[in-house]
C-alpha positions in Angstrom: 14.2 8.6 -14.8 10.9 7.3 -13.3 10.1 4.5 -11.0 7.6 2.1 -12.5 5.7 -1.0 -11.7 5.9 -3.2 -14.7 2.1 -3.8 -14.8 1.6 0.0 -15.0 3.7 0.1 -18.1 1.6 -2.6 -19.7 -1.6 -0.9 -18.5 -0.4 2.3 -20.4 0.3 0.3 -23.5 -3.1 -1.4 -23.2 -4.8 2.0 -22.8 -2.8 3.5 -25.8 -3.8 0.4 -28.0 -7.5 0.8 -27.0 -7.5 4.6 -27.8 -8.5 5.4 -24.3 -8.0 9.1 -23.4 -6.2 9.2 -20.2 -7.4 12.2 -18.0 -6.7 13.2 -14.4 -8.2 10.7 -12.1 -10.3 11.6 -9.0 -7.7 9.8 -6.8 -5.1 12.4 -8.0 -2.4 10.0 -9.1 0.0 10.7 -11.9 -1.1 8.1 -14.4 -2.2 10.7 -17.0 1.2 12.5 -16.8 3.3 9.4 -17.0 1.3 7.9 -19.8 1.6 10.9 -21.9 5.3 11.0 -21.4 5.8 7.3 -22.2 3.6 7.3 -25.3 5.2 10.5 -26.6 8.6 9.0 -26.1 9.6 11.7 -23.5 10.6 8.9 -21.1 13.2 6.6 -22.4 14.5 4.7 -19.4 12.7 3.5 -16.3 13.6 2.0 -13.0 11.6 -1.2 -12.2 10.0 -1.3 -8.7 7.6 -3.5 -6.8 6.2 -0.8 -4.6 4.5 2.5 -5.1 6.0 4.2 -8.2 6.0 7.5 -10.0 2.3 6.9 -11.1 1.2 6.6 -7.5 2.6 10.1 -6.6 -0.1 12.4 -5.3 -2.7 9.5 -5.1 -5.1 10.0 -2.2 -5.1 6.3 -1.6 -1.3 6.5 -0.8 -0.7 6.5 2.9 2.8 6.1 4.3 4.1 5.1 0.9 1.5 2.2 0.8 -1.6 1.9 -1.3 -4.8 1.4 0.9 -7.1 1.0 -2.1 -9.1 -2.3 -2.3 -10.1 -4.5 -5.3 -13.3 -6.5 -5.8 -12.5 -8.5 -9.0 -10.6 -11.3 -7.2 -11.5 -13.4 -4.2 -7.9 -14.2 -3.3 -6.8 -10.5 -2.8 -8.6 -7.6 -1.2 -5.8 -5.0 -1.0 -4.7 -3.5 -4.3 -1.2 -3.2 -3.2 -0.9 -6.9 -2.4 -2.4 -7.8 -5.8 -0.2 -5.5 -7.6 2.9 -6.8 -5.9 1.8 -10.4 -6.9 1.2 -9.3 -10.4 4.5 -7.4 -10.8 6.4 -10.3 -9.5 4.7 -12.6 -12.0 5.3 -10.4 -15.0 9.0 -9.7 -14.0 9.6 -13.4 -13.5 8.1 -14.3 -16.8 10.2 -11.6 -18.5 13.3 -12.5 -16.7 13.6 -9.0 -15.1 14.7 -7.9 -11.6 13.5 -5.4 -9.1 15.7 -2.3 -9.3 16.7 -2.9 -12.9 16.8 0.1 -15.3 15.2 -0.6 -18.7 14.1 1.4 -21.7 10.7 1.5 -23.2 12.2 -0.1 -26.4 13.6 -3.0 -24.4 10.1 -3.6 -22.8 8.4 -3.4 -26.1 10.8 -6.1 -27.4 9.9 -8.3 -24.4 6.2 -7.7 -24.9 5.7 -10.9 -26.9 6.8 -12.8 -23.9 4.3 -10.9 -21.9 1.5 -11.7 -24.4 2.5 -15.3 -24.8 2.1 -15.7 -21.0 -0.8 -13.4 -20.4 -3.2 -16.1 -19.3 -0.6 -17.4 -16.8 0.1 -13.8 -15.5 -3.6 -12.9 -15.0 -4.8 -16.4 -14.0 -7.7 -15.8 -11.7 -8.9 -12.7 -13.5 -12.0 -12.9 -15.9 -10.7 -14.7 -18.9 -12.7 -12.4 -21.4 -11.2 -9.4 -19.7 -7.7 -10.9 -20.2 -8.4 -11.5 -23.9 -9.4 -7.9 -24.4 -6.3 -6.8 -22.5 -4.1 -8.8 -24.8 -5.8 -7.4 -28.0 -5.3 -3.9 -26.8 -1.7 -4.5 -25.7 -1.0 -5.9 -29.1 -2.5 -2.7 -30.7 -0.5 -0.5 -28.3 2.7 -2.3 -29.2 2.1 -1.8 -32.8 1.6 1.9 -32.3 4.8 2.2 -30.2 6.8 0.3 -32.7 5.6 2.5 -35.5 7.4 5.3 -33.7 10.7 3.3 -34.0 11.6 3.6 -30.3 
């Protein structure tokens, strides 16, 4: 079982829906490995965390189990970890999930309509056009995952 930030799960579904090819990243994190395992159905169950997760492993921006990376697309957050914690809390609250909960990919896919119905609330403060594109690609990714009959 992997540890996962819920926004990472939806990032993977978004990328899958957009057809993006996920390759090793210069930071060295494990997104490409975890993404492949989720979309190929190798990973069935995940442990929800609001901290560095299995994707963050081997990242050169991970210091003492904290992300030191920064963001520039928001004025209210500078540290990526603070923004990610905020985002994960909003998503989990919206979906009625709890930190430390185990959940399957299939269960998250079933909750994805709640995520999509509240996407503007979840990402309030981000560029609205970017959020619309995210929603469209998550929808496509969900359809692809559902066609696999998780």
